[in-house]
Every structure is written in structure tokens, then in C-alpha cells.
N, C-alpha and C positions, 0 to 999 in steps of 0.2 A: 504494499500500499504506500502511495506517495505521501510526502510530508503534508501536502495540501489536503489530500483525502483524509489523512488521519486527523488533521485539525478540524475538518468538517464533521467527521464522525464524533469527535469529542464535544463539539459545539452542539451536535444534535442530541447527544445524551444529556447535556446540560439543561436543555429546555424542558426535559422530562423530570428533572431531579432538583434543579437549583433555582429557587425563587429569586425575584429582584431583591435588591437591598431594601431594608424596611423603610428607609427614607425616600425611596423612589415613588413615583405616582402610582404605579401598578402595585409595588411592594407594600405601600401603606394599606391598601385595601386588602391585599392578600394576607397581611399580618393579622387581620382580624379573624382569620380561621381559628377556631378553638384549638387550644393545645391538646385538649382531650381527644378531639377528632383526629388531629395529626398523629397523636400517640397511637390511636387505634389503627390508622392506616399503615403505620410503620411496623406493627406487631402481628397483625392478623391477616389471613386470607378469607376465613370466614369466622363468624363469631364463635365464642365458646359455646359448645353444643347445648342448646336448649331445644326441645321439641317445638314444632310449629304450634301444637295444641297448648303448649305452656305459654308461648309468646302471645297467643291469641287472648290470653286472660288480661293482658295489659291494654287490650283494644276491644273490650267486650261490651262496654256500656253503649247504649243507643241514645242516651240523653245528652243533650247539649248542656254544657256547664251553666248553672244558673248565675254564678257570680264571675267577675273577671278575675284573672290572676296575674301575678307579676311575670314579666317576660323572663326574668332570671329563673323563676321556678319552672316555666315551660321549657326553657333552654336546658335545664338540668334533666327533665323528663326526656327530651330528645336525645341527650347524651347517653343516659342510662338505658333507655327502652328501645331507642330506634337505632342510633349509631352503633351501639354495642352489639346489636343483632343484625347488622348489615353485612354485605359481602364486599370485600376489598377487591374490586374487579381490576384494579391497577397493579396488583401484586404480580411481580415477575413469574411466580409460580402458578398463577391463575391462567392456565392455558387451555381452558375448555370451552370458552364462548367468545362471541365476536365483540366483546367489550375489552378495552385495553387501558393503558396508562394515558392520561391527558397531559399535554404540554402545560407547564405550570401557569402560563399567561391566560389560559383559558378560564381559570378560576376567578381572577379579579375582573376579567373582561365580562364574564357571565354575570357578575354582580352589578356592573355598570349597565348592562342590557336590561337586567331586572329593574334597576332603579329608574331608568328612563321609561320603561313600560310602554314602549311603542307598539301600535296595533297596525300590522302590515295590510290590513283589509283596505285601507283608504289613505291616500296622501295626506288628508287633513289630520290624521293621527299617527303619521310616521315621518313625513317630510323627508330628510336626507336618507332615511333608511330605505325608502322606495328605490331611488336610483342605485343605492349600494346593492340592494337585492338584485336588481336588473343587471348590474355589472357582474356579480358572482354567477348569475345563470349564464351570462355571455362567456365568462372565463371557462366554465365547465363545458359549454357548448363548443367552444373553440378546441378544448382538449379532445372532445370526441370527433367533431365534424371537420375541423381544420379549414374553415371558410376563410376567405381573404378579409383584409381589414375593411374594405368598402362594404362588405356584407354586414359587419358588426356596427359600422358607422350608421348604416341605414336602419337596423332593427333594434339595437340595443335599448333605445329609449322611445321607441315608437309607441304612441298612446293606443293604437288600434290592435297592436299585436304583441306577443311575448315569446321569447325563446324557450321558456319553460315555466315551471311552478315549483315553489317551495312547499313542502308538505311535512307533517310531523314524523314521517318515516317512509320506509320502503313500501309498506302495505298500501298506504294512501297514494304513493307515487305510481305503483302498478295499477291500482284502480283507476287513477285519473287518466293513465295512458289507454287503458281498455275502454274507458268511457269516451274518450276522444275517437277512438276506432269505431266504436258502435255508432256514435252520432255522425261520423263521416260516411260510414256505409249506409246508414238510414237517414241521409240528409233530405232536405226538402227537394222535391222534383215534381214538376207539373202540378196536378191537383193534390199530391201528398205533401202535407205540411211538415213532415219530418217527425222522427221518433220522439223528440222532446215535446212536441205538441200532441201527437196522436197516439204515442205509446207503442209497445212492442208488438201486440197482436196485429195492428194495421200495418206496421213495418214489414212483418213477414208476408202479409198479403201482398204489399207493394213489391216486395223482392221475389214473390212467387216461390217461397221455400218453406220448409217445415220447421226450420229452427236455425240458430246460429251456434258455432262452436269455436272454442279456443283450443289450440293445439300447443302442447308443451311436453317436456320430458318428465319421466318419473321423479326426477330429482327437483322438479320445480317447487318453489316456495309455497307454503300453505296459503299465502296471501291471495293467490290466484283463485282459490276455491271461494274466498270471501267476495272477490270481485265479480265472478260469474253469478253469484248469489244476488249481490246488490244490483247488478245490471239486468236482472231478469232472465239471463241466458240459461241458468240452471246448472247445478253441479253435474248433472249426467252429461252435459255438453262441454265439460272440461275434459278433453281427451288427453290423457297422460300416456305418452309414447314410450315404449321400451328403450332402455339405454344399452350401449355396447359395454365391452369388458372395461372400458375406461371411464364409465359413468357419464358418458356423453350421449345425447340423443342419437339414436339409430335412424339415419335418414331413409333407409330402406323400409323400416318399420313405419316411419312417418308417412311414406307414400301409400302404404297398405291402409293406414288409418284414414287418410284422405279419401281413398277409394270407397271405403266403407261409409263415409259421410255422404259422398256423392250419390251412392246407391239409396241412401235415405232421404235425398234431397235436402240435406243439411248443409248450410253454407259456412265455410270457414271464415270467421270474422277476423281472427288474428292468429299469428304464430309467435310464440314466445321463446326466445333463445336465452340461456342462462350463461352469464359470464362470472363464474365463481359460485358454484352450488353451496348451499349452507352446510350440507353434510360432508362433502368430500373436496370442495373447492375447484372442481373441474369446470372446463369451458366448453360449451357446445361449439360445433363447427359453424361459426357465425356467417362465414362467406357462403357455405353451402345452404344454409337456411335462408339467407337473403335471396339466393337464386330460386329457391323453392317458392318463397313468398311472391317473388315477381312472376314466376310461372303460373301460379294458381290465382294471382290477383288479390292477395289478402295483406293486411296490415302486418308489419314486422316490428315487434317490440323486443328489446333486450333488457332483462333484469340484471343489471350490473351493480346491484347494491353493495355487493361485496368486492368483486373484482375490478370495478371501473377504475379505481386509482392506479391499477397496473399500467394505465396508459401513461403515467408520469415516467415510467422506466424505459429507457432506450433499449435495454437488454431484453426486456420481457413483453413489451407492448405488442409484439407480433401474436402473442397468444390470443389477443382479442381482435385479430384481423377480421374485417367485415363488420364490426360494430358501427363504423361510419356510414353503413348502408341501412341502418335501422330507422324506422320512422320516429321512434322514441327510445329513450334510454333512462333507466332508473339508476341513481346513485345515492347511497346513504353516507352522508357526511360523518355521522356519529359511529361509522365503522372505521374504514381506513384513511379517513381524512382527520381523525383524532379530535373530533368535536364533541362536546356533551350531547346526551341523548336528545332526540326530537328534531333532527335536522336531515330530512330526506329531500331529494330533488328529482324531478322528471324533466328531461330535456327533449325537445322536438326539433327534428331536422328542418322542418318547414315552419317558418314563423306564423303562418296562417292557421296552423293546426288547432291551437286553442280556441280559435273562433267558434269551433263546433260545439263548445260547451260554455260559451260566454253567456253571462246572466247579469242582469242589472236590477237595481232598486232605486226608485226615485229619491229616497231619503239618504242614500249612501253611495251607491254605485252607479253613476250617471254615465251615459254615452259620451265618448270622447275624452273621458278622464284617463289618467295614468294609474288609476286604482288597480292594484294587483288582485284584489279580492274577486274582480269579475271573471278571473280565469282559474279560480281555485275551487276545490270541493269544500275545503274549510273556510270558515269566515274569519273571525278574529284570530290573528296569529302573532307570536312574539318575533322580534327581530333577529332570528337565529342566523340570518345571513351575515350579520356582523362577526360571528365567531368563525364562519367559514372563510370570510374575507380576511380575518386575522391569521388563520392558518396559512392560506394561500400567500399572504404577504410575508409573514415572519419565517415560515418554513420554506416556502418557495418551491419551485418545480424540482430543483436539484435536491432539496431536503426531502421531499416526498419520494423522489426516485431512490434516494439512499434508504428510506424506510422500507419501500417495497422490495428492493433488492435484498436488504438484510433479512426481511421476513422469509423470502423464498429460500434464501441460503440456509437460514436456521431450520426451516422445515426439512430441506434436503439432509442437513446434518442430523437431525433427529431421526429421519428415516434410516440413515446409516447405523445410528446407535441401536435402533430396533433390529434391523437386519443382522447385525453382528452379535446381538444378544441371544444367548441359547434359549431363553424362556419366552420370547415374543414373536409374534407373526405379524408382519406388516400387511394389512388388508388392502389399503389403497395408498399408492405412492403420491406424494404431492405434486400437483401441477402449479399451483400458486402456493399458499402457505398453510393449508390444511391437510391433515393426513388422519388416517384411521389404522388402529392395530388392536391386538388382543393378547392376553396371556395365553401362551400355547407352548409348553416345554418342548425342547428339541426331541426328546425321546418319543413324545406323542406325535409330533409333526411327521416324524419318519415312518411311524406306524400307520398313520391315517391315510397315507397314499395307497395302502394295500387293503383298506377296509371296504365292505360293501356299503351300499346306500343306507340300509337301515342302521348299521353300526355307526355310520358318520352322523346320522340324525341324532342318535342317542348321545354321542359324544359331544356334538355341537350344542345340544341342549344343556349339558352339564357345564360346558365352557361358558355358555351364556350365563348360568348362575354365578360362575366365578367372576365374570366381568361385572355383573350387576353388583355383587357383594363388595368386590374390591373398589369399585367406583364410589359406592355408598360410604364405605369406611374411610376412604381417602378424603372424601368431602368432609365428613364429620371431624376428622383429625385437624383439619385447617392448616395444614402445612403446604400442601400442593393440590392442585385440582385439574382434572380432565373431565370432560363430559362423556356421554355415551349415546349411541344411536343403534339402529338396526339396518343392516344392509343385506340385499339379496345377491348372492354370488354364483356365478356360473361354475366355479371350481368345486362348489359344494352342491351341484345338481339344482341350482336356482333356489337353494334353501336360505332363508333369512337368518342372519346371525347377529348377536349383540357384539359391539366393538367399542373401544375407546376412541373418542374424537378429540384431536388436539389442534388448537388454532394458534399459530405462531406470529402474532402481529405486535406484541409488546417488545419495543426495542430494548427493554431492560432484562428480558429473559436471556439467560446464558446457557451454554452447553452444560455447565455444572448443574444448573437447576433442572435441566432436562434429564440428566443422569439421575439426579435425586428423585425425580418423578418415577422412574422405572425401578429404582432401588426401593422406594417406599411400597410400590406395588408388589414387588417380590417379597417384601417383609410381611405384607398383609396376607399373601397367599399362604405363608407358613402357619398362620393362625388356625386353630383347631377346626372351626366351622368350615373354612375354605378347603382345608385338607381333606374333609370328608367327601367333597366333590371329586377330588383327585383320586381317592381310593375307589370310588365308584367307577371312574373312568378305567382304572386299572383292571377292575373286574370284567368290564365289557371286553377288553382286549384280550384278556386271558381266556 
């Protein structure tokens, strides 16, 4: 590593660990963070074990307090009953979910944002926050679509159009994209006033079809199920297509599902590609999906809530080739842009797209205004764009590139640790920075290759119990943490198995910590209850 690169890396680590000096503008606000909270964040990954049922006793009354209380008393309650039973998602050993360490500057800036209490639904309640949000949307639009300067000069602050919409998260972003797709397909035409006016039933009559469908892979986020429900399309018409051995949508299977829809006279409304699945981190073949969407004439949306920031990396951005051909793209800033929760975005290739869902109200959202609420599902919204703008400005493209590259390198290193460890089996190798694995000792892996299907099912069921027990005990111990999920694998005759899931996005996570994760899991396996499952496996093999 060059001297400059090393200095950049050290500076990057600093923004996740070192606050401003107490007498600085940001530092004076940051200094107000309770010492008790800071102490908790330094010492715990999860709270000292109390059952959820026990914690519920602290929040069991349904009566609003009759008398006011002192702020100091309530603060003490928060420390003892809420903070002490929270999860330290920024801990370097917390590698199980898509939450990570926050740059220190996000904390005081969040407080400023809260104090200003701007409402982005309307310029009258947000002023400078409105052009800032439009700028952030343009920055992310440029990251994805790479239009020239003249394009952004024309559209960035155009009162009649928008390059995207801020949302509370990826779920609303995905729903917004599919809402646009639905209203574009069922737009006003001739005597038909459009779906927004006449509803879904008359829209289907106008289109002369029996229904609409959304096509996506089996690894698609559950938010798509919510979207088809809300949009009246129906969960039966969310067609989840089989994946290949690399957890990417199988294009041949996609064509088969499309043919079945045609036979039923069901029209494909949209195809959704995944850029970083939540379970395994894999990326669908976006270029091929763009070709298919163009061929059948349907809307193409990419859910890049997790993997979108990979575009910052010159080394790895090719993994998302074809994303620039999508009609819309979802990105979650509170994932790999390292912004606090509640900052999702959906970007649209065509600035006219959001006109399909435009809505107005005489008292607040008037025609011709630059009010952002006219293009969003949500009404009142906080100025979260300020925090995204801060990240893009302070970390910059090169900083995000370094974070992305480090995360992928770390995932590859962890995969190597798992592959070389005699007692673990790597289930899905990382493409981005998520991987899955399970406890499976070498002596058992060697024998499983020679077992019949029934024996494999029995053994995998027992290994499932081990995975579940180890993950639960590791979480309760509060030292390190990985999550778990279930995956269907061809190597086990399409059987679903339980696996550990690790997300390597925290820049403070080290190889030593990842080694400790595996060591702790091995130690838990040696405990009596878990060993009983091992003994049962040995009996099956004998």
C-alpha cells in the first residue's frame, strides 16, 4: 500500500472512531452524548441477557402518565431501561445484519437536523433543504446513469419534474418504483382516464388482460410482496423465479415463467433485478435482464438497496453492469452510505417518470411549485438528505470506494478462514461483502459425499439444530454476532438448510475479530446440549 493510500485509510478509520475536539462546532454538540450511553456502546454488542418478556414489564402500562416528570428522571429511565437493553449495531463483532458503524459526524449533524425540524413535503417548511435534497438525488442519479452536465443543469431543479424521491427506506422506494410502473402502463388513453382515476379493474379491461404480474428472483426482498399487495396486483402475481447455483436469477427459468403468464393472458408489469441480495449479497445479470425487459416491453427496476454503492468502486463496479439501463433504481443510504436509519431513495432514468404518480392539494402541494411532496408516497418527511449530503461531501467518492473495497476484501478473507477451518463449510462465497456458512466438521463433510438422500436429510436437520442453537447462544453471550437464514441448495438435492449469515460492511471489523467469531462458535459446539446433536449424527453414519 502506498504512503498516500495508507494515510487515506487511517483518515477513514478516524471518522468512524474519533470525535471532533469538544470546543469545535460539531464536537460541542457531540459532547452532549451521555457518558452512560458511550460506556454502553464501548462494552456491549447486545445487552446483558434479559428475556424479552422480562423487558416488556418495563413497558407494560397502557395509561399515559397523569403528572409531568423531570427530564432528568426520564433520561435515567432511558439509560437504564432502553439503552441498557439495546443492540450495539456499530460493534466490530456485530457482523450479522446490514447495520454498521456510523461516521462520528453523523451524530451531531442528526441533532442539528432534528433541531431544525424541516418538513420536506413543502418548500414553505424546508427552504434550503429542498434544493439540497434535489442535489443529492442528482448526485446518486449521476452515479448510476452517468448523464452529461447539461442533463443535470436542465433537470436538477426543474419544478415540473424530479430525478427521484427520498423515502423512509428501501421498502417504500421499491413500492414507489412499482407504483410508477403501474401508472405508466395504465396511463390515460382515449376514453380511459387512467388507473389513478378509474382503478385496477377498468385498467385490466382497457389493457385486455386478466391481470398484471411482477417478475423477480427467489432471492428478492420481501418488500416486493408488500408492494404488489398495496398496488392491487396480488401476491399470487408476484412471480419468484428460480435462481442458479450462484443465487442469481435463472434467465431460462425467467423465460419459462413469462411463457406461463402469456398463456394465462397476464401481462408482465415489471421485472425486478437484485443488486446485492439480502441473504447472500449476489447480483443478478442486470444486462441480460435489461435485454429481456426490452424484448417483452415491460418496466425494469433494480433493487440496489444494498449493492448500489458498489458503483463507487472502480475495481468492482463492473459487477453491476447494466444497472444504468434500469428504468429505476433503489438505494438505501442507511446501509452502505453509512447514514442513520430512515434514508432510502429511488432514482428514475427519465425525469418525467414521477409525473405518473404526481398528486396535488390546494392547501399545500400546488401545481408549478418545487414541493417534493407531490412526487412521494409519504407526506411529511425529515431532512435526511442533509445526512446523505454530509456523507457524500466528507467521505467523498474515494472514501466510499475504499469502504466498498475493504468490505469485499474482508468478506473474501473471511471466506478463506472458513474454507481453511476444518470444522466449517462455506455455503455461499461472497460476490460483494455477504457470505453464508455453517458448522460442519471435516470428518462429517468427507462422509456426507457418500450418503444417500434420506441420510443427508437427517444429518442436515441435525446440523440445522446446531446452527440455530449456536447462533442463539452466541447472540445471548453478547461478544460477537452473526445472523442466520435458510437457503435451498442444489448440492443437497434442493433441500433447504440453516446457515450463518455474515455481513462485512463495518470498517472496524478485523480479521482477528472474525477469527474470534469462529472460535466462539466452536466453543459453543462443545457444550453438552449441542454435542448431543453431534452424537445423533454419528449414530446415523454408523
